N, C-alpha and C positions, 0 to 999 in steps of 0.2 A: 504494500500500500504506500506508494511513493507520492510525495508532494515536492515539486521543484519550483523555485523562484530564481530569477536571473536579472542582472542589471550590468551596466558597464560603468567604468570609472576612468577618468583621465590619468589616474595614478598608475605607476608601473606595477606589474604584478608582484614584484618583490616587496614594494612598499605596501600594497594592499594586503598581501599575505601577512607581513610583519605586524600590521596594525589590527587586522581582524582576528588572527589566531588568539592572542591574549586579551581581547577586548573585554572591558568591564560589562558583564552581562546585564547588570542592573541599569546600564545606560541605554540599552537598546530594546529590552523586553518589558513592556508595560502590560498590565492586565488588559485583556480584550475578551469580551463576551464571557464565556465560562473558562477561559484559559488564564491562569494566574500569571502575574508578572514575576520578575526575578528581583529579589531583594539583595542578593549577594551570594558569596560562596564561602565555605569554610573547609578546613581539613585538606587543603590542596597539598599534594605530596611533593611538589616542586614547580619549576617554571612551566607555564602552560604552553610549551612548545616542543615537548619531548614525548614520544610514544610511551605509553604505560602510566603516565601521570593520571591521578584520580582526584576528584573533589566532590563535595556535596553542594548542590545548588539549592539555595534557600528561596522558596517561593512565597509570593505575597499572600497566599491563603494560609500560611503557617506550616505548610508541609515542606518536604525536601525530597530531592532525588539525586541519586548517584550518577556521576558522569565520568567516563574514562576516555582518554585520548588514545585512539587505536592505531592511527597512522599519521605521520607527518612527513611530507615531501616538499620542502621549500624549493621553489615558490609555486609549485603546481597545485598543491592541495593538502587537505587534512581531513581526517574522519574521527568520529567519536561515537560512543554508545551511551545512551541515557536510559536508566531503568534499574530496577523495576519502578514503574510509575505508581505514585500514591493514588488513593481514591479521590475523586470519582473517576478520573481518567483511567486509573488502573483496572477498573471494571470492564473497560472496552479494549485497552491496548496494554500489553505487557511492558514493552520497551520500544526504543527506536534507535536507529543509526542515522547520524547526520554526516553528510559528506559535502565539503566545499571544494570547488575547483576554480582555478585562476588561469585564464587563457589569454594569450596575446591576440588582439584583433588587428585586422589589416590597416586600420586608421591610427594605430599606435595606442589605442585605449586597451583596457583590460576587461575581459568578460568575467563576471563572477556568477557562479551557478551553485546554488545550495539545494541539496536534495535531502529530505527528511523521510526515512522509510520506517513506517510503523509496523510493529509486530502485533497484530490483533489478538485479543484473547479468544479462546476457543468459542466458535459460534458467533463472534462479534464483528467479523470482517465487514459485513454489510453496514453496521452502525458506524464503523470507522470510516468507510467509504462515503456514506451519506451525511454524517454529522461532523466527525472529527477532522477529516482531511480538508473539507472546504473552509472550516473555521481556522485550521492551522495554516492554510495557504495565506489567508489574510493576515494572520499574526506574523508569519514569516516574512511577508512582503513589508510589513511595517518595521520589523526588526532589521531587515536588510537595508531599508531606506535610512534608518538611523545610523547603522554601521557605516554606510557610504558617506553620510554627512560628515562623520568623524574622519574618514579617510580623506575626503575632499578638503576638509578644513586643514588637516595637517599637510596634505599635498600642496595646497595653495600657500601655506605659511613657509614651506621649505623651498618652493620653486621661485619665490620672489627674490 
């Protein structure tokens, strides 16, 4: 059950990668509909740029979820696993894998593609497809927009 959002930035893929991988999640994920925002992280095991690092993501509804960095290939992309999800989402989906890719475009910009793959709970795939995936797509689009504003802000500051 995949949800993908994409955008481009004028920043180099190295700069976009370096700014997005360790980004402050609370600065880009605000509550939307039934999806909680991110208040912060705790118990991070090291710099968020090395495979195998883990952390606990603190959600605005008072719950938390474990996140593990599973693949880091600078500057082309990175992947992570989130889960198990707390309730109420945990009743519909067990966990998810997130994958970001950074690709050079012909005009010199960088294409950024973020795919979030849900693992539906048994018998719940149809609910994930009809309810969770469309809501998550909007949530992810908003998060990607906020992340790119930060990338563009830093890119503009360093290119002047």
